[in-house]
N, C-alpha and C positions, 0 to 999 in steps of 0.2 A: 613596834613596827610593825605593819601589815603590807603585804606584797598582794596586790590586787591587778587583774589583767583587764577590768573594766573602768573607764571613766565615769559612769554613772554608778558603779559599785563603791568607788573612791570616795564620790562626792556624797552619797547615801549615809556611808559610815562617819564622814566628817559632819553632816548635818545633824544626825543622831548625837554624835558625841557634844557638839556645839550647843544643841537646845537643851541638853539633859544633865551636863555636868560644867559648872560655872568655874571649879578648880583645876579644870584639865583644858589644854591646848591642843588643838589638832590641826597638823598641817596635811598637806598631800602635794607630791611633785610627780611629774612623768619622767619615766626614766626607761629608756629604750622601749619596750613593748609591754611595758606595765607601769603601774602606780605605787608609789611608797606613800603609805597613810603612817605618819609618826604621832604617837600620843605622847604628852609630856604632862608632867605637873605645872599650873601654872605660877607655882610658887618656885619653881627650880629653873629659871631661863638662864641662859648663858650670861646677859646682862646681869642679872640680879648677882650670880655669882660672882661675877668680876667685881661688882659695886661693894660686895661683903669682903672679899680678898683685901681692895683698895683700903678700907676702911681700917680692916685688922691690921695690914702690913704698913699702914700710912703710907701708900704708894700715889704720887701725882698723877690724875687722871692721863694727865698728857703724854706720859711716860707709857701707855699701854697702847699696843698695836694688836688687831684682831685680823685674822683672816677667816674665811668662810666659802662655801660653795653651795649651801641651801636655803631654803626660806628661814628656817630655824636661826640664822644668821643675821637675819635683816636688822633686827633691834641692836645687837651687838656690832654689827658693823657701823651702824648709825651712831651711836654713842662712841665708841672708842677706836680712833684712827684706822678705822676699817678698809681693808683689803679683800679681794675676791682673786679666786684663782681661775684661770682662763676656761674651765669647764664647768663653772657656776650655772645655776639655775636662771633662767630669764628674769625671775623677779629680781635676784640679787643683782644681775647685770645692769637694771635699772637705778640701783642704790647709790652704785660707786663706780667711778671710772679707774680705780686704783686697782692695777691688775698686777698679778706675779705669777709664776709657773708652780711654787709651790712654797712650804714653809721656808725651806732652806734659803730660797730665794728673798722672801721677806726679809728673814733675819740678816742675810749679807745687805740687803738695801738700806736697813736702819740703824747697822753699827758701823 
């Protein structure tokens, strides 16, 4: 995770990584007066890990609920009964209208 204070610098880092490393995903989002650039393995997404757990533990996909607040949660939110917290990034707000205050609130809602 990188913390940068310039949009141009955040975009440059993302472009640099995207152009050179196919096995790495890079996200950035604005937070207050800075930008957070998150760099993760393309082979270790939240959705992929959930899928591996489902297969291993023989869990039905419909029984999985997810919650997130950032860009790196988008795929997981789309695939698995996704919710977002009220303070989620704008990109996530456009993905789901299911909103809760916290993980505790989601648990209370689904049980």
